[in-house]
Backbone bond lengths (Angstrom), bond angles and torsions (degrees), N, CA, C in turn:
res aa  C-N    CA-C-N  psi(-1)  N-CA   C-N-CA  omega(-1)  CA-C   N-CA-C  phi
1 M - - - 1.443 - - 1.521 108.75 -
2 T 1.308 115.59 137.23 1.454 119.04 -177.97 1.519 112.64 -113.82
3 G 1.325 118.88 7.82 1.455 121.08 -178.27 1.504 111.86 -132.62
4 K 1.319 115.00 175.51 1.450 122.12 -177.16 1.527 110.29 -102.11
5 V 1.338 116.22 129.91 1.457 122.71 178.62 1.522 108.70 -106.96
6 L 1.320 115.89 127.45 1.454 122.92 176.22 1.519 108.97 -130.70
7 L 1.327 116.11 157.86 1.453 122.06 174.26 1.518 108.16 -117.42
8 R 1.331 115.85 146.19 1.461 121.01 174.42 1.527 108.67 -150.98
9 D 1.329 115.70 169.21 1.457 120.51 178.52 1.523 110.98 -63.35
10 V 1.320 115.17 151.89 1.463 122.37 177.98 1.529 108.62 -78.74
11 T 1.326 116.47 136.07 1.461 121.44 173.86 1.525 108.91 -118.02
12 E 1.305 115.13 164.30 1.460 120.04 178.80 1.527 111.49 -60.68
13 D 1.324 117.08 -32.20 1.464 121.18 179.48 1.530 112.77 -65.86
14 D 1.337 117.16 -20.17 1.468 121.05 179.19 1.522 112.58 -77.20
15 L 1.328 116.21 -25.50 1.467 119.95 -170.04 1.528 114.19 -60.77
16 P 1.340 120.69 -41.11 1.467 118.44 176.59 1.536 112.83 -60.30
17 I 1.322 116.94 -35.29 1.466 120.23 178.56 1.532 109.76 -68.38
18 L 1.336 116.51 -46.33 1.471 119.92 178.18 1.523 110.74 -61.63
19 F 1.328 116.84 -38.10 1.466 120.48 177.66 1.519 110.88 -59.23
20 E 1.316 116.44 -48.55 1.477 120.35 -179.55 1.529 110.97 -63.61
21 Q 1.329 117.74 -39.31 1.466 120.51 -179.81 1.525 111.34 -62.40
22 Q 1.333 118.07 -38.46 1.457 120.26 -176.75 1.528 112.64 -77.76
23 L 1.326 117.91 -5.08 1.465 121.33 176.69 1.532 112.32 -84.30
24 E 1.328 118.24 -14.05 1.464 122.91 -175.69 1.536 109.97 -59.34
25 P 1.345 118.39 116.91 1.465 121.32 -175.99 1.533 114.50 -59.46
26 V 1.320 117.79 -40.08 1.468 119.95 179.98 1.527 109.77 -65.79
27 A 1.325 116.75 -39.73 1.467 120.65 179.97 1.526 111.23 -65.76
28 T 1.325 116.88 -44.04 1.472 118.49 -179.70 1.524 110.77 -65.55
29 Q 1.322 117.09 -34.48 1.462 120.30 176.82 1.534 110.22 -66.33
30 M 1.322 116.96 -44.58 1.467 120.20 -179.71 1.527 111.57 -66.12
31 A 1.317 116.69 -36.63 1.462 120.55 -179.25 1.524 111.52 -80.07
32 A 1.330 116.20 -13.80 1.472 121.38 -175.36 1.527 109.22 55.07
33 F 1.346 114.04 42.50 1.455 120.86 -178.14 1.518 107.54 -142.29
34 P 1.337 118.24 124.71 1.465 119.64 -175.79 1.527 112.54 -72.62
35 A 1.318 115.04 150.45 1.470 120.71 174.48 1.525 108.58 -69.51
36 R 1.317 115.24 152.30 1.460 121.05 176.92 1.528 109.17 -102.98
37 D 1.329 115.79 150.79 1.457 120.94 170.49 1.528 108.18 -68.66
38 R 1.324 116.81 163.56 1.469 121.44 -173.71 1.534 112.82 -55.98
39 E 1.318 118.62 -50.24 1.462 120.04 -175.12 1.528 112.66 -62.33
40 P 1.341 119.27 -49.11 1.471 118.11 176.78 1.527 113.24 -64.08
41 F 1.319 117.31 -34.03 1.468 120.69 177.97 1.523 110.15 -63.44
42 M 1.312 116.85 -49.04 1.469 120.35 -179.16 1.528 111.03 -64.57
43 A 1.332 117.38 -37.35 1.470 120.72 177.87 1.524 110.48 -64.52
44 L 1.335 116.60 -43.26 1.464 120.43 178.34 1.523 110.26 -59.69
45 W 1.328 117.41 -48.70 1.460 120.25 -178.48 1.528 111.91 -68.13
46 G 1.324 117.27 -28.31 1.458 119.59 173.13 1.525 110.41 -62.72
47 N 1.332 115.88 -43.29 1.473 120.87 177.18 1.526 111.34 -64.88
48 I 1.319 116.49 -42.31 1.466 120.80 179.23 1.528 109.87 -61.62
49 Q 1.312 116.75 -43.68 1.459 120.78 -178.34 1.534 112.02 -63.92
50 R 1.336 117.27 -34.36 1.467 120.97 -178.69 1.523 113.42 -81.41
51 D 1.315 118.17 -14.66 1.468 121.77 -174.87 1.532 109.84 -92.65
52 N 1.322 115.60 108.71 1.469 120.20 -177.45 1.525 113.43 -75.35
53 T 1.332 118.19 -7.31 1.469 120.19 176.36 1.523 111.37 -85.75
54 I 1.329 116.68 -9.85 1.464 121.72 179.30 1.526 108.01 -97.84
55 F 1.327 116.16 124.37 1.462 121.80 174.20 1.520 107.30 -90.02
56 K 1.304 116.95 122.62 1.463 120.86 -176.75 1.513 109.92 -138.22
57 Q 1.321 115.01 137.78 1.460 121.47 -178.20 1.527 109.49 -141.36
58 I 1.306 114.58 150.01 1.455 122.09 169.99 1.518 107.30 -88.37
59 I 1.298 116.09 139.52 1.462 122.37 175.17 1.528 107.49 -97.93
60 L 1.311 115.50 121.66 1.457 121.04 177.11 1.523 109.22 -106.54
61 F 1.315 116.53 138.19 1.456 122.51 174.07 1.520 106.89 -126.76
62 N 1.325 115.64 115.80 1.471 120.99 -175.84 1.529 111.21 51.26
63 G 1.341 116.17 38.59 1.451 121.64 176.35 1.514 116.15 84.99
64 H 1.335 117.91 -3.19 1.465 121.96 -178.48 1.528 110.13 -106.24
65 V 1.332 116.62 146.36 1.462 121.40 178.61 1.530 108.06 -68.46
66 A 1.326 114.92 111.94 1.459 121.38 -178.62 1.520 111.91 -99.51
67 G 1.334 117.67 -15.42 1.453 120.67 -179.45 1.511 111.15 160.30
68 N 1.323 114.59 -158.93 1.459 120.30 179.98 1.517 109.97 -143.41
69 I 1.340 114.89 160.82 1.453 121.73 177.78 1.522 106.83 -140.55
70 V 1.331 115.64 135.97 1.460 121.60 -169.99 1.521 109.63 -140.32
71 S 1.339 115.98 145.54 1.457 121.76 172.87 1.522 108.15 -132.46
72 W 1.315 116.39 132.19 1.456 122.68 -175.83 1.527 109.27 -143.86
73 E 1.329 115.46 164.71 1.460 119.85 176.29 1.518 109.48 -99.63
74 Q 1.337 114.64 134.37 1.464 121.26 179.83 1.517 107.92 -142.47
75 S 1.298 116.72 123.96 1.471 122.53 179.10 1.527 111.28 53.56
76 G 1.331 116.02 38.86 1.461 120.46 177.17 1.518 115.21 79.00
77 E 1.321 117.38 6.27 1.469 121.05 179.30 1.528 109.58 -121.39
78 R 1.327 116.71 143.80 1.458 122.00 177.52 1.521 108.63 -87.13
79 E 1.320 116.32 122.00 1.469 123.84 -177.21 1.525 109.80 -106.73
80 V 1.310 115.99 159.28 1.461 121.38 172.27 1.531 107.91 -134.63
81 G 1.316 115.27 143.49 1.452 121.15 176.84 1.513 109.66 -151.09
82 Y 1.312 116.47 158.33 1.460 120.67 -179.72 1.516 109.07 -149.71
83 W 1.302 114.90 158.65 1.464 121.92 177.13 1.510 106.72 -136.69
84 I 1.308 116.00 124.63 1.461 122.13 179.66 1.522 108.21 -113.48
85 G 1.320 116.99 129.52 1.458 120.69 176.00 1.523 110.45 -60.60
86 K 1.314 116.36 141.92 1.469 121.41 -174.75 1.531 112.97 -55.53
87 A 1.312 117.20 -33.32 1.474 120.61 -179.68 1.526 112.11 -63.05
88 Y 1.341 117.46 -15.33 1.460 122.03 -176.10 1.526 113.25 -108.73
89 W 1.315 117.52 4.70 1.461 121.23 178.69 1.528 110.15 -67.15
90 G 1.323 115.22 149.73 1.460 121.18 173.98 1.519 114.64 74.77
91 K 1.308 118.02 12.88 1.466 121.78 -178.24 1.534 112.04 -112.64
92 G 1.327 117.77 4.53 1.452 121.12 -178.67 1.522 113.78 81.15
93 V 1.311 117.03 9.48 1.465 121.77 -176.20 1.523 111.41 -63.50
94 A 1.324 117.35 -49.13 1.471 120.40 -176.93 1.523 111.36 -62.11
95 T 1.311 117.63 -43.48 1.466 120.89 -179.14 1.522 110.73 -62.62
96 Q 1.324 117.00 -47.43 1.461 119.72 -179.44 1.526 111.34 -66.16
97 A 1.328 116.68 -39.37 1.466 119.98 179.49 1.526 110.59 -65.04
98 L 1.329 117.24 -43.80 1.462 119.86 -179.79 1.527 110.53 -65.10
99 R 1.310 117.84 -40.97 1.478 120.02 177.55 1.530 111.03 -59.52
100 R 1.311 116.73 -45.26 1.469 120.60 179.27 1.532 110.75 -64.55
101 F 1.316 115.85 -41.51 1.465 121.04 -179.41 1.527 110.89 -63.66
102 L 1.324 116.48 -41.13 1.462 120.67 -179.68 1.525 112.11 -66.59
103 E 1.318 117.38 -22.92 1.469 120.65 173.50 1.528 110.94 -70.39
104 Q 1.329 117.08 -28.37 1.461 122.46 -179.22 1.525 112.51 -89.17
105 V 1.321 116.16 -42.58 1.466 121.53 -177.62 1.520 107.45 -94.69
106 K 1.311 115.44 103.98 1.466 121.11 -173.78 1.521 113.38 -89.99
107 A 1.327 118.79 -7.93 1.468 122.16 -177.45 1.532 110.36 -59.49
108 R 1.305 115.91 130.28 1.453 122.92 175.43 1.520 107.46 -140.44
109 P 1.287 120.08 144.37 1.468 124.39 0.90 1.526 111.49 -72.31
110 L 1.322 114.43 159.89 1.452 123.77 179.02 1.524 106.57 -126.46
111 Y 1.325 116.37 135.74 1.458 121.29 -174.40 1.522 111.02 -117.20
112 A 1.327 115.91 150.38 1.467 122.32 176.49 1.522 108.50 -140.45
113 H 1.312 115.77 141.34 1.468 122.81 176.08 1.524 107.55 -111.45
114 V 1.313 116.11 133.03 1.469 121.07 -178.39 1.523 109.06 -135.01
115 A 1.327 115.48 130.21 1.458 120.05 175.04 1.525 109.00 -61.24
116 R 1.324 116.77 141.89 1.477 121.14 -175.87 1.529 112.25 -59.44
117 N 1.327 117.04 -29.17 1.468 118.84 -178.18 1.528 112.64 -85.20
118 N 1.333 117.81 1.30 1.462 121.00 -178.65 1.532 109.75 -101.09
119 L 1.321 115.29 69.96 1.462 120.40 -175.38 1.524 112.90 -66.12
120 G 1.332 117.66 -29.83 1.456 120.05 177.99 1.522 111.36 -62.52
121 S 1.308 116.36 -46.87 1.464 120.07 179.32 1.527 110.79 -68.18
122 F 1.312 116.52 -37.23 1.468 120.82 176.86 1.534 109.91 -57.91
123 R 1.334 116.88 -44.61 1.471 121.18 179.57 1.529 111.68 -67.03
124 V 1.332 117.06 -37.84 1.467 120.67 177.10 1.524 109.76 -57.52
125 L 1.321 116.43 -48.77 1.463 120.87 -178.71 1.527 111.31 -62.41
126 Q 1.331 116.95 -42.24 1.462 119.52 178.70 1.533 111.18 -64.04
127 K 1.329 117.64 -41.48 1.464 120.68 178.51 1.526 111.57 -60.42
128 C 1.323 116.27 -27.66 1.461 121.54 -178.15 1.528 112.32 -94.65
129 G 1.330 116.94 10.83 1.453 120.62 172.46 1.512 116.69 97.83
130 F 1.313 118.44 0.45 1.461 120.85 177.73 1.529 109.75 -74.31
131 T 1.316 116.30 144.50 1.464 121.72 176.39 1.520 109.27 -123.89
132 I 1.323 115.22 156.58 1.468 120.39 -178.18 1.520 109.37 -69.32
133 L 1.320 114.93 126.28 1.457 122.04 174.90 1.522 109.66 -95.77
134 S 1.345 115.48 -42.38 1.468 120.46 177.23 1.529 108.26 -160.28
135 E 1.308 114.70 166.51 1.459 120.70 177.76 1.511 108.97 -153.03
136 D 1.328 114.64 153.22 1.451 120.75 173.28 1.529 107.36 -142.05
137 A 1.306 116.91 -166.51 1.469 120.25 -175.62 1.523 112.50 -65.47
138 E 1.344 118.37 -22.07 1.439 121.14 -174.60 1.519 115.31 -106.04
139 E 1.344 117.72 -31.76 1.453 118.30 -172.84 1.531 112.81 -152.64
140 Y 1.330 112.00 162.42 1.461 121.69 168.28 1.518 107.20 -103.57
141 I 1.311 115.90 144.70 1.455 121.53 167.85 1.517 106.03 -114.65
142 L 1.329 115.55 123.21 1.453 121.33 -177.91 1.512 109.49 -115.64
143 K 1.336 114.96 157.32 1.456 121.64 -175.71 1.524 110.31 -136.62
144 L 1.302 115.92 141.26 1.456 122.72 173.17 1.531 107.67 -118.38
145 G 1.339 115.79 125.26 1.470 120.12 177.86 1.515 114.66 83.91
């Protein structure tokens, strides 16, 4: 990695950048998650911003918004997920961001779902200590702690 990764709180000014990042066709294919139109995307992030049980951070790389990282509770389990803009892939951004985030979010166990074709994200999670809990034809479920 040749740049500096920092995390900070999400602001309203970040949302247009996050919106554009989630439109990337290759990224949505790798995440096995469809892009949202602007209005539903902004509504979702409005809900995320108001929910104090959701830990959410902007990922900065050399001062630029590289993506976001979020942890929420679902079905009684604490989940973690992140989205990295395509321009920042292959630079170690996700690994460094997840390591920093895990220093802040102490809840364990922590779970992550990864599409089987997203080997980069799978490796990021393994580097950060997650292990495979289960897998099927579509995804891996990994666990930390």
